[in-house]
C-alpha positions in Angstrom: -12.7 -7.6 -8.1 -12.6 -4.4 -6.1 -8.9 -2.2 -5.9 -8.6 0.1 -3.4 -5.4 1.9 -2.6 -4.8 3.5 0.9 -2.5 6.8 1.3 -0.2 7.4 4.4 -1.8 10.4 5.0 -5.1 8.3 5.1 -3.9 5.5 7.6 -2.2 8.6 9.8 -6.2 8.8 10.6 -5.9 6.0 12.4 -8.0 2.6 12.7 -8.3 2.2 9.1 -6.5 -1.2 8.2 -8.5 -2.7 11.2 -11.7 -1.1 10.0 -11.0 -2.4 6.5 -10.6 -5.6 7.3 -13.6 -5.9 9.6 -15.0 -4.3 6.8 -14.1 -6.3 3.7 -13.1 -9.7 5.4 -12.6 -11.9 2.5 -9.6 -8.9 0.9 -6.0 -9.4 0.5 -3.9 -6.7 2.4 -0.8 -5.9 0.2 2.6 -4.6 1.7 2.9 -1.1 0.9 5.8 1.4 0.3 6.0 4.5 2.0 7.7 7.3 0.3 8.1 11.0 1.5 7.8 13.6 -0.6 11.8 15.2 -0.7 12.9 11.5 -1.5 10.6 10.4 -4.4 13.6 11.7 -7.0 15.7 9.1 -5.2 13.0 6.2 -4.9 12.9 4.7 -8.6 15.4 1.3 -7.6 12.9 1.1 -3.9 9.9 1.5 -6.0 10.7 -1.2 -8.7 11.9 -3.6 -5.8 8.7 -2.9 -4.2 6.4 -4.2 -6.8 8.4 -6.9 -8.2 8.2 -8.4 -4.4 4.4 -7.5 -5.0 4.1 -11.1 -7.1 1.1 -9.7 -8.6 1.9 -11.0 -12.3 -1.1 -13.9 -13.0 
C-alpha cells in the first residue's frame, strides 16, 4: 500500500485532488484536517477527534 500526504499548500496549487484521483483510481482518499499555524496550540482535541473519525484501526 502506498501512502501519500497532501498538504494544504499543495492543494492551493490547484487541481491536485482530481489529478490524484485520475492517476491513482484505486486509492482511498480520506477527509483532511486543516489547522492554521496560529491555531496549532489549541487544536489537540480537534485533531484527536479527526483521527478517531478516520476509522483506520484494522
